[in-house]
C-alpha positions as MATLAB code, in Angstrom:
seq = 'MSQKVAVLGTGKIGEALLSGMIRAGWAPSDLLVTARRPERAEELRARHGVTPVSNAEAAKTADTLILTVKPQDMGTLLGELAPHVPADRLIISGAAGIPTSYFEERLAPGTPVVRVMTNTPALVDEAMSVISGGTHATDDHLAHAEEIFGAVGKTLRVPESQQDACTALSGSGPAYFFYLVEAMTDAGILLGLPRDKAHDLIVQSAIGAAVMLRDSGEHPVKLRENVTSPAGTTISAIRELENHGVRAALIAALEAARDRSRELASGSN';
ca = [
      22.147    6.407    0.223;
      25.359    3.277   -0.146;
      23.168    0.305   -0.331;
      21.873   -1.139   -3.932;
      17.881   -1.624   -3.225;
      16.111   -3.567   -6.166;
      12.681   -3.209   -6.952;
      11.289   -6.351   -8.483;
       8.281   -6.567  -11.224;
       7.823   -2.632  -10.838;
       4.596   -1.407  -11.701;
       2.401    2.102  -10.843;
       3.573    1.396   -7.123;
       6.791    0.549   -7.740;
       7.531    3.726   -9.683;
       6.256    5.759   -7.327;
       8.408    3.833   -4.866;
      11.368    4.624   -6.943;
      10.568    8.301   -7.803;
      10.313    8.738   -3.753;
      13.342    6.858   -2.900;
      15.297    9.380   -5.694;
      13.527   12.718   -4.087;
      14.716   11.614   -0.536;
      17.747   11.366   -1.324;
      18.969    7.745   -2.705;
      20.962    7.887   -5.881;
      19.453    6.226   -9.023;
      22.994    4.360   -9.462;
      22.220    2.681   -6.342;
      18.613    1.792   -7.713;
      18.008   -1.273   -9.522;
      14.411   -2.049  -11.311;
      12.787   -5.392  -13.067;
      10.243   -5.494  -15.024;
       8.339   -8.130  -17.456;
       8.552   -6.344  -20.430;
      11.706   -4.711  -21.855;
      10.468   -1.272  -23.561;
       8.720   -0.896  -19.399;
      12.340   -1.487  -18.070;
      13.787    1.505  -20.339;
      11.155    3.654  -19.641;
      12.576    3.242  -16.459;
      16.009    3.835  -17.348;
      14.667    6.857  -19.415;
      12.486    8.351  -16.479;
      14.735    7.800  -13.825;
      17.911    7.002  -14.389;
      17.860    3.637  -12.838;
      19.427    0.609  -14.053;
      17.646   -2.319  -15.689;
      18.591   -5.778  -14.291;
      17.177   -9.423  -14.688;
      16.128  -10.952  -11.336;
      18.826  -12.856  -11.192;
      21.437  -10.308  -11.333;
      19.060   -8.165   -9.040;
      19.250  -11.102   -6.536;
      23.016  -11.419   -6.906;
      23.863   -7.422   -6.581;
      21.136   -5.830   -4.319;
      21.710   -5.326   -0.382;
      17.500   -5.156   -0.434;
      15.235   -6.928   -2.810;
      11.717   -5.142   -2.761;
       9.190   -7.536   -4.220;
       6.402   -5.895   -6.367;
       4.382   -8.368   -7.717;
       1.296   -9.787   -7.965;
       0.416  -12.332   -5.496;
      -0.523  -15.218   -7.866;
       3.131  -14.613   -9.412;
       4.980  -14.702   -6.577;
       6.172  -18.411   -6.593;
       6.876  -18.027   -9.975;
       9.383  -15.733   -9.015;
      10.941  -17.028   -5.711;
      11.683  -19.949   -8.075;
      13.701  -17.694  -10.289;
      15.491  -15.862   -7.017;
      16.038  -18.738   -4.954;
      19.189  -19.872   -6.576;
      20.886  -16.479   -6.407;
      19.850  -15.144   -2.943;
      22.623  -15.345   -0.331;
      20.885  -15.256    3.008;
      22.325  -11.931    3.872;
      19.834  -10.158    1.342;
      16.996   -8.293    2.779;
      13.751   -9.321    1.562;
      10.747   -6.480    1.044;
       7.849   -8.107    0.121;
       4.367   -6.035   -0.996;
       2.094   -8.642   -1.862;
      -0.943   -8.693   -0.053;
      -1.760  -11.685    2.227;
       1.319  -13.967    1.857;
       2.969  -14.135    4.949;
       6.940  -14.143    5.893;
       7.467  -17.972    6.461;
       5.941  -18.681    2.649;
       9.890  -16.326    1.691;
      11.126  -18.370    4.513;
      10.475  -21.523    3.086;
      11.695  -21.065   -0.041;
      14.831  -18.676    0.451;
      18.434  -19.669    2.004;
      17.881  -20.370    6.208;
      17.763  -17.222    7.974;
      17.147  -14.944    5.381;
      15.177  -11.864    6.830;
      12.120  -10.670    4.959;
       9.841   -7.705    6.243;
       6.663   -7.430    4.641;
       4.820   -4.034    3.813;
       0.861   -3.133    3.357;
       1.221    0.185    1.613;
      -1.506    1.631   -0.650;
      -2.208    3.786   -4.173;
      -1.915    7.168   -2.587;
       2.049    6.035   -2.527;
       1.482    7.855   -6.105;
       1.140   11.509   -4.614;
       3.385   10.273   -1.259;
       0.137   10.087    0.912;
       0.657    6.240    1.084;
       0.101    4.228    4.513;
       2.376    1.520    4.411;
       2.196   -1.456    7.344;
       5.614   -2.965    8.384;
       5.989   -6.191    9.968;
       9.235   -8.289   10.743;
       9.768  -12.408    9.346;
      11.698  -14.835   12.142;
      15.149  -13.024   10.506;
      14.322   -9.614   10.650;
      15.773   -7.238   13.062;
      15.355   -3.907   14.240;
      17.778   -2.394   11.844;
      16.054   -4.322    9.077;
      13.000   -2.737    9.957;
      14.270    0.711   10.313;
      14.874    0.185    6.622;
      12.002   -0.852    5.224;
      10.853    2.435    7.327;
      13.144    4.432    5.951;
      12.117    3.124    2.222;
       8.695    3.394    2.324;
       8.692    6.565    4.432;
       9.922    8.519    1.143;
       6.612    8.279   -0.077;
       4.190    8.509    2.973;
       3.952    7.538    6.628;
       4.945    4.015    8.252;
       3.344    2.023   10.848;
       4.232   -1.295   12.678;
       2.091   -4.212   13.819;
       2.259   -7.944   14.541;
       2.114   -9.761   11.481;
      -0.834  -11.412   13.300;
      -3.131   -8.051   12.143;
      -1.331   -7.679    8.356;
      -4.481   -8.775    7.025;
      -7.133   -6.805    8.611;
      -4.543   -3.875    7.893;
      -4.949   -5.089    3.888;
      -8.499   -4.732    4.280;
      -8.840   -1.299    6.107;
      -5.581    0.624    4.362;
      -4.710   -1.265    1.560;
      -7.909   -1.800   -0.235;
      -8.869    1.474    1.938;
      -8.411    4.187   -1.062;
     -11.393    2.534   -3.019;
     -13.841    2.627   -0.134;
     -13.246    6.461   -0.234;
     -13.460    6.224   -4.216;
     -16.478    4.107   -4.419;
     -18.284    6.845   -1.332;
     -16.877    9.953   -3.523;
     -18.991    8.253   -6.656;
     -22.286    7.579   -5.075;
     -22.084   11.281   -3.714;
     -21.616   12.617   -7.219;
     -24.278   11.050   -8.140;
     -26.201   12.001   -5.557;
     -25.099   15.681   -5.984;
     -26.313   15.431  -10.240;
     -29.758   13.707   -8.706;
     -30.029   17.215   -6.505;
     -29.692   19.449   -9.522;
     -26.137   20.106   -9.811;
     -23.489   19.767  -12.563;
     -20.969   17.171  -12.115;
     -18.172   18.997  -12.024;
     -19.258   21.110   -9.160;
     -20.810   18.256   -7.438;
     -17.407   16.522   -7.458;
     -15.544   19.966   -6.493;
     -17.524   20.052   -3.494;
     -16.758   16.469   -2.403;
     -13.378   16.478   -3.116;
     -12.533   19.626   -0.899;
     -14.956   18.432    1.774;
     -13.370   14.906    1.817;
      -9.953   16.983    2.214;
     -11.235   19.149    4.793;
     -12.755   16.862    7.265;
      -9.486   14.332    6.832;
      -6.977   17.150    7.836;
      -9.329   17.392   10.624;
      -9.243   13.888   11.910;
      -5.552   13.920   11.588;
      -4.978   17.273   13.325;
      -7.543   17.577   15.860;
      -7.254   14.659   17.959;
     -10.714   14.470   18.692;
     -12.807   11.253   18.536;
     -15.106   10.672   14.738;
     -17.690   10.739   16.393;
     -17.139   14.259   18.255;
     -16.501   15.985   15.219;
     -19.619   14.059   13.616;
     -21.565   15.602   15.945;
     -20.187   19.219   15.594;
     -21.894   19.182   12.182;
     -25.236   17.721   13.613;
     -27.600   20.153   14.782;
     -30.896   19.144   16.371;
     -33.182   18.125   13.629;
     -31.159   19.621   11.384;
     -30.049   18.181    7.679;
     -26.931   16.151    9.224;
     -29.367   14.326   11.234;
     -31.592   13.674    8.312;
     -28.723   12.031    6.399;
     -27.628   10.248    9.040;
     -30.492    8.445   10.015;
     -30.895    7.450    6.278;
     -27.283    5.852    6.451;
     -28.489    3.809    9.431;
     -32.191    2.914    8.120;
     -30.093    1.481    4.828;
     -27.209   -0.784    6.965;
     -24.155    1.463    6.181;
     -22.385    0.961    9.188;
     -23.214   -2.867    8.982;
     -22.373   -2.763    5.374;
     -18.767   -1.186    5.968;
     -18.135   -3.827    8.225;
     -18.673   -6.642    6.165;
     -16.960   -5.269    3.677;
     -13.863   -5.458    5.286;
     -14.822   -8.910    6.814;
     -14.697   -9.882    3.158;
     -11.600   -7.927    2.334;
      -9.757   -9.822    5.303;
     -10.815  -13.117    4.484;
      -9.861  -12.679    1.132;
      -6.144  -11.111    2.118;
      -6.328  -14.991    3.849;
      -7.514  -16.821    0.945;
      -4.452  -15.321   -1.024;
      -1.876  -16.441    1.239;
      -3.674  -19.970    0.883;
      -2.973  -19.877   -2.911;
      -6.709  -19.465   -3.933;
      -7.762  -17.652   -6.885;
];
């Protein structure tokens, strides 16, 4: 890889991305990083062999800038970058809720911007990264973003109008599964199992179910029906989930996440 890529505001996801890119073939010498704390920058240098720089230096020298700061910090970062970013730099934003137009209005006219919503399974190379292009982003820009984020999982292109929904479903999605596993573990303890055994049973069941969903091509209803025998244990459990409105609660939860993503785009705290 000959292009220089800079990750700005390198936290856990940014570091996972760096690590994945190096495994995929990027030379550490072509990777630049910025961090709020100098000791964090030096930690990244020692661990991955990448080069810590200032935000301004990254803007001047990198071909691609990946912005991984929190949405509420993005305005300040762009104010720092704008005087130094030529219009031929590719800007990739990983900030939830912020549209590409926000960047286009604050950077040089014609600057290509790609919006990416990834998730924490990037830490184990199983991310789902959703990619949308701004006004000036070409197919080559989108392909470059896919190459970068493909190093830590799967990628999917969607129209930007669908990004808030993807943030609710996939960006926040791992938390819903962790929440469900937590609740099921508590149920296992209530039913008389030790915590570690309940945890192992649930985690392996979740992994197996996910692989079946991915590889079988079957609709989840069909897979659920295969487990649900007449008058059996599973249908009794499903009835209670329906009686307690679990399906409706999940739909409402995702709508709330989508709405919060829109609020972040509007500048609400």
